[in-house]
N, C-alpha and C positions, 0 to 999 in steps of 0.2 A: 801415607804422604797426601798433603792437601792440594786439590786441583782447583783451577779456576772455577770450573762447572762441574757439577755432578747431577745429571738428569735423572729422573726416575728410571727405576729398571724397567726392563722390558722382556717379553719372552724370547726374541731372537734378534741377535745383531749380525747383519750380513755386511762383510768388508768386501767391497769392489760390486758394482751395478752394472756389469756387461752381461755377457751371454749367460753365464751360469748364474749370476747374483740376480739379474732380472728374472729369469725362469724361477728361482726359487723363492723370490720375494712374491711373485704372482700366486704360486701354490700355497705357500703358508699363509699370505694375507688372505686367501680367499677360504682356507681352512679356520680363520678366526683367531689366528695368532698375532700379536702385536710385534712389529718388526720395525727395526731402525735399520736403514741402508746406509751405508758410509761410502761416498765415492770420493777418491782424491782429487778427480779433476772437476770441470765445470759442468753445470747442467744447461746445455745448448738447447735451443728450440729449432726443429729441423726447417721450416719455412721461413723463420727469422734469420738464421745464421749460416745456412748452407747454400752454395751456388755452384756454378761449373767454373770457378775461378782456379787455373792450374797452379799458378803461382802461390797463391794463398794457400792451397791445400797439399800441394806436393812439395813446395820449396821452403815453406815456413812452418813452425811449429803450431799451427793452429788447432789441428786435431792431434798432433804427437807430442808425445813427452819431449821436453827440451833436454838433451843430453848434458847440457852444462848445469842444468839444475838436478837432474836425475841420471847421474852418470851410471855406465855399467861397463865393466871391464871384462875382457876375454883373452884367453891363452889355450894352447892346444894341450900341454900337460903341465906337471907341477914343477918342471924344471925351467919353465919360462916366465917371465915377468908379464903379468896381464896388463894389457894397455886399454885405455878407454875407447870402446867401440859401441856404436848404437846396434847392438846385435838383438833382434827379435824384439823389436820395440812394438809396444802396442798402444793405441790412444788412450789415455786416462782421462775418461769423461763418461757421464751417465750414457750407457749403452755400450761403451767399450769398443771392442773390435767390430761390433755389428753395425757400426755407424760408418766406418771407412771401407768395408770390405767389398769384393766383388761378388759375393753371394753364392759361392759354390756350396751346395748343400746335398752332397751324395751320402748315401748310407754306408756305413761299414759292412763288412763281409763276415760270415761266420768264421772264416779262417783266421781273421784278425784277433779274435779272443781266444785262439788257442795255438799260437805260434810255437810254443815250446813242445806241445804234444805231437805237433806236425813234423817239426823239424830236429827236436832234441837239443842237445847242448851244442853251441856253436862256439868255437873258440874264440876267446876274446869278447864275447857277448854275454849279456844277462838276461837271455830270453827268459819270458814267464808266461804262464797262462793267465788270463783275467779270471777272478773269482764269479763272473758272471758269463751268460752267453749271449748271443745274438738274440735268441727266443725270449730271454729276460727282458732284453732292451726294445725289442720290436713295438710293443703297444705304446712306448714313449716316442719312440721315433715317428709313429702316425700322430701322436697328440700334438707333438711340435709341430709336423709339416702343416696340420691343420688350423692350429691356433695361431700360429706365427705368421703363416702364409708362404706358400711354395708353388712353384711351377715346374712341371715335368710332363713327359709323355708316357703313359702306361703302356707296358709291353715292349718299349723300345730297347731296352737293355737286355739283351739275350742272357747276359750273366748275372742278373739281379736276384737276389734270394727273395724268400717268402715276404710278402707284404700284406697287411691286413687291410688297408684302405688304398684307394687310388689317389693320385695326385689331386690337390683341390683346385688347381688351375692348370691350363695347357701351358705348353713352352710359347716363347716368342717365336715369330717367322724366322727362319733361317737368313743369315746375312750372306752377301757374296763369298765372304771367306768361308763360310759353313758349307755352302753349296761345293765349293772346291775340296773341302776336306771330306765331305761324305762321298763325293765322286771318287777321290782317290783310294778311300778306305774299301769302297765297294770293288774297285779295281783290284785292290789287294786281298780281298776277302776277310776283311776286318769287320766286325759289328760296331757300328757308331750310333750315337744317339744324342738328342739334347740333354747336356748336363742338368740335373736339377738344381734350380738356383731358388734363392731367398727372395722372392718378388712375387707380386700378383700381376697376371697378364690380363685380367679383366675385374670389373668391379666384384669386390669381396669384402666382406665385413666392415662395410663404411668406407673402404679404400677405393680409389678411382685411379688406375695407372694412366700415367701420362708422359713418363720421361724415358722414352725408349732411345737411349743413348749408352755408348760403351764408356763415356767419359764419367764414370763414378767409381772406378777403383782406386781408392785413396781419398775420395771426396765424401763429404755429407751430401745425402740426397734430399733435395728440398720438395720432392713431389709426393713422398709417401708411398711410392711404388715398391721400392725396395724394403724389404723387411729388417726391422732392427729392434731391440728390446727397448730403445729410446721411445720407439712410437708405437708399440704393441704392450709388451708384458708389463713394463714400468707403469704406464697409465693405467692398465687394468688393476694392479696392485694398489695404486693410489685412489682408485674409484672405491675401494672396500673401505676406506677410512681407517685402515690397519697398518699403513706404511708411513712412517716418518723419514723421508728422503733428505739427508743432508750431504749437500756437495762440497767441494774443496775441503775435505776433512782427511787429513793424512794420518792413518793410523800407524804408531810407532811400536805398539806392544800389546800383545794379548796377556791379561793378567790372570794370575792364579791364585787360588784360594789355599789356605793351610791343608785341605783335603786332596789337593793335586788336580781339581777340576777347573776348568776355565771359568773365570768370574766376570769376565767382560774384556773390554779393550780401552786403552788410551790413545786418544788422536789429538792432533793440533788442528784446530778449527781455522776457518777462512780469517779470522781476525789475530791468529797467532796464538791462541789461548789453549792451554792443555785441558782436555776435557776426559773426564772417566765415565764410559757408559757401561754399566752392569746389565748382564742378560743371563738368562737361563741357558741359553745355547749361543755358541759363536760358530758362524759359518764363515769360511775363508773363500773368495771367488775372485782372487786378484790375477789369475794367471800363473803357469807353474813357476815362472822365476820369482814372482814377487810374494807368493804364498810362501815358498820355500824360505825366502829371504826374511818374512816376518816372522816365521816359526823359529829361524836361527836367532833372530834378534830378541826373542821372547825368552830369555834366560831367567831362571828362578832357582831357589834352593831345590826344588823338586825336579828341574830340569835343566842342570848346569849346562848342557850342551845344546840347548833349544827345545823349544815346546814339543813334546810328544817324540822325543828323539831317543828314546831308550835303545833303539835298534841301531842306531848311527846312520840310518838311511835317508833321513831328511835331506834333500838337495841331489840325492844320486840318481843315477840312470835316466838322466835328461835326454830327451829326443826333441828335434826342432824341425824335422823335414828340411828341405832346401829345395827352392823351386828352381828347376833347371830346364832347358828348353833348347830349341832349335828355331832359327828365323829362315824363312824362304823368301826371296825376291823373285817377282814375276815381270816378264817383259813382253807379254803377249799383246799388248795393246789395250788391255781390258783392266783398268784400275780395279782393285779389289774393295777399297774403300772398306776396310774391316771394322772401321770405328762407328758407322751409323747402326743403330737398332740394338745392339746387344754386345756387351764386352766377351762373353763366352760364346763361341760359334757352334762347339760342338764338342763331343768326347768319345771316350770308349773305354771300357774294362777289360778290352781283349788280352791285356797282357798283366793283369792283375795277380792272378794265382801263380804259386811257384812252377817253374818249368826247369828242372835241374840242368837241361842242356844249353840253358844261358849262361850257366856259370855262377849263379847266385840263387838265393832264396828270396821269396817275396816278389813283389811288383807294385805297379802304380797305376792310378787313374791318369789318363792323359786327356788334354784339352786344348782346342784350338781356339786362337783369340787374336785381337789385333795386337800390335808389338809395343803399346805404350801411349804416352800422351805426346803431342806434336812438339811442344816446347822442350821437354826433357828426352825426347827420343834419341838415344844414343847408337849412332852407325858410324863405323869406323871411317874417318875423314869427313864426316858431316860438318859443315860450318856451324859455328855456335850460335851465330846471330846473324840478323838482317836479312836482306833479300835473298842472299844466298841460302841461307837456313830455309826460307820459305820454299826456294826453288828444290832444295833437297827433300823436303817433305812431299813435295808434288811429285817428284821423280821416284822416290824410293818409299817413303812412308805410305802413300796411297797404293803401293803395289807390292806390300809386304803381309806375311802372315805368320804366326808364331804358333808353335806345337810344344807345350810344356807339361811338366808333372811335378807332382809333389812327391819328393823323395820318401821311400818308406825306410827311414834309417833305423837300425837296430839298437836297442839299448846297450849301453855300456857302463858297467859300475862307476869307473872313473870320470865318466862324463857327468858333470855336476854343476850345481849352483851353491856356492858358499859366500861368506863374507869377506870383501877385500880389506885386508888389515891398514891399507894406506889411503885409499880413495874413498873420500866421504860425499854425501850429497849435501844439497844447499841447508839442510837442517842439522848437518854434522852426524848424521847416521851412516853406517858403512855401506858402501854400494855393492850391489851384487856382482860376484865374479863368477864367470861361467868358464869352466874347463871343459873343452869338447875336441875331439878328434874323430874323424869318420873312421868307422870300422871298414875293413877291406870289403866287405859285402855292399856296403854303401857305395863305394867307387865303382864296384864292378855293375852294381844295378844301374847307377846313374849313366855310365857310359853306355850299356847296352840299350837303355831307353832313349836316350838322346840320339844314338844312331838310328834306332827305330823311327824316330820322329823326322830324321833326315830323309829317310826312305820314303815316309808318307808325302812329305812336302815335295820331294822329286816326283812321285807319283802324281802329284797334283799339277806339276808343270812348272816348278821352280827352276830358274836358270842358275841361281846362286843360293847356297845355304850357308849358315853361319851357326855352327854348334857351339853351346855353352855347357862345359863339363863341371865336374867337381874338382876345383883346381888343388892339386896337390893334397886331395884329401882333407881340405880345410873349409868348413862351413862357414858361409858368410852371415848367416842368420838373416837372410832376406825374406823369410816369411814371419808372420806373427804367430806361428802355431808352436805351441810348447806343450810338453807332456812329461809326464813320469817322475818328477822330482820328489813326490809324496806317493809312493807307489801302494795301490792297494793290493791285498791278499789275504790268505786265510792264516799265516804263520806271523806272529808279532815279531819274532826274532829277525826277520828279514823283510817286513813290510811295515808301513806305517798306519794305514788305514784299512778296515775290512771292508765287505763287500757293499756296504752301504755308505762308503766313504767317511766313515765315523773312525777316529783315532783309536788305535788301540789303547795307548796310554791315557787318553783323556775322553771319557764317554760322552761328554757334551760339547765336544769340538768336531766340525766336519769340514772336510776340504773339497769343494764340488766343482773345481775347474779341471782342466787337463791334467793336473799335477798327479791325479790317481791312476792314470792310464799305465799299465804295466808295459805296453808296446804302444808304438805311435800310430799303428795302422797306415794304409796307403792312400787314405782319403783326406780331404779338408776336415778338419776334427770337429767343427763348430755344431753341427747337428748331433754328433755322438756326445759332446759336452752338455748340450742344453738337455738332451734326452734323458742323460744319466742323472742331471741335476734335478729334473722333474720326478724321476723315479726315486732318488733318494730323499727329495722334499717330501713326497707322498709318504715315505716311510717315517720321516720325521714327524709330520703331522700326526699320523696314526699312533706313533709311539709316544710322543711327548704331549700331545694335545690332551688326551685322555687324562693323564694325570693332573694337567693343569686346570681341566674343567672341575675336577673334583676339589681343588685347592681354592678355586675362585670364590670371593665373596659373592652372594647372589646379586648385589647391586651391580656388579661387573658383567653380569651374564645377560646375554640376550634373551628375548622370549623363546626363540627356538632352543637356544641352550637349556633353559630352565624346563621347557617341555620334554626335552630329550633325556633329562635326569630323573 
């Protein structure tokens, strides 16, 4: 087929320039490989485009994908008709989810990598061990924390596993809400600490923190205080001269050669032209939903059921977490003002590991925070607008604190992403259809943890608490956390990727986002995603760059490369 444009081939094409794509670009470009980075959304600039405008960032699709253009449908089982729902949406832009996030950056725990070994087969679940361990990932967790920018308090988490490095910068001072949280935890014998965050609290690597506010969860940060790949790893990759970053380019297919290997990608550029970009290696970093969708759309003679899908597992075992919480209201005359200084007030890993007396396996990191943004804050009976809404903010919003957790949901084979046969996006391509029903363990864990969060709020002095449970076992997709649709493992019969996130069926195809996770873990996944992407990119550079050096004409080899040969 003839395309409007066919640029010169490159070593690597990366689809998606968010957390994993930005990390991989940095590592591969610094290793000397030529990289084309394709991003579906725009390339915004922090200081030019970002602000604290709540309506712009929370109520309009400035960062977020417009569901009318990029629909997503959801159902609980195959007997239900899927309906359009903005389920687990992620900003489509250079930097991806690291642009809007609150920046929770906790490490996973060793138990997260061996759930099946610890718990065996759980009825209705598809538990699996990871093909790597915490020790395999630990050096890369440290690399990301230091290169990306992180704040935390050494030794504060009594449950923290081994770490080879301290935190690069200290945590921000505790807010009034954090002090209440710590006092309550101390009263109940709960170990609590500042949650590690993706920010720098003091001058670090040319960055000067200045935006001590909690009004940034869902916003772009104009100050440079919060860490994002938009402001860190992507500029570092560009500085090598080896990255060609192309924004507003929508990849619709991974192409395959007669030998069954990936040849490159076809995308629609900002002018609506179809472009074919060939590359020796294709890296998918779109997020677990869109990576699976792209693979399923990439059908060929060699892969009639979707790219690298001989196992039939592409799209299966999807997990999404779910953010659940309890809100406490305080009337002791001392406003908490939970919003100044820091969105995340404090947290605890006290309830992370399995305790069978609770009636479920697994657990979660909990975190105290303010309750949301003042215009969008949803309180029963709160007036929607005008002076009455402002009075409600003064009387309730300023006296409220939330304790929430990310649900460690179990993988289920029937929880999946596939292609909706009826709903198309604005380009006529099939929408991602999500089939998801919570496992009974998810419901039990969610209720136990929310009830415990209520207990902590009451110990802190709350006169009223409002719990939010997993209603009827139906997840809302209220996080951007996506995992498990392209599971990694050792057996090609029931997994899609090997331990390096390399497709069993296609040796020059890698999927480096959370799609490879065999289980969800109970922590926010971005640090784990970035560390694993760095680990796999190191492997890619070492494995593929060597053969590339041997094939390069001498004119394309730099002085160091020639000397090394």
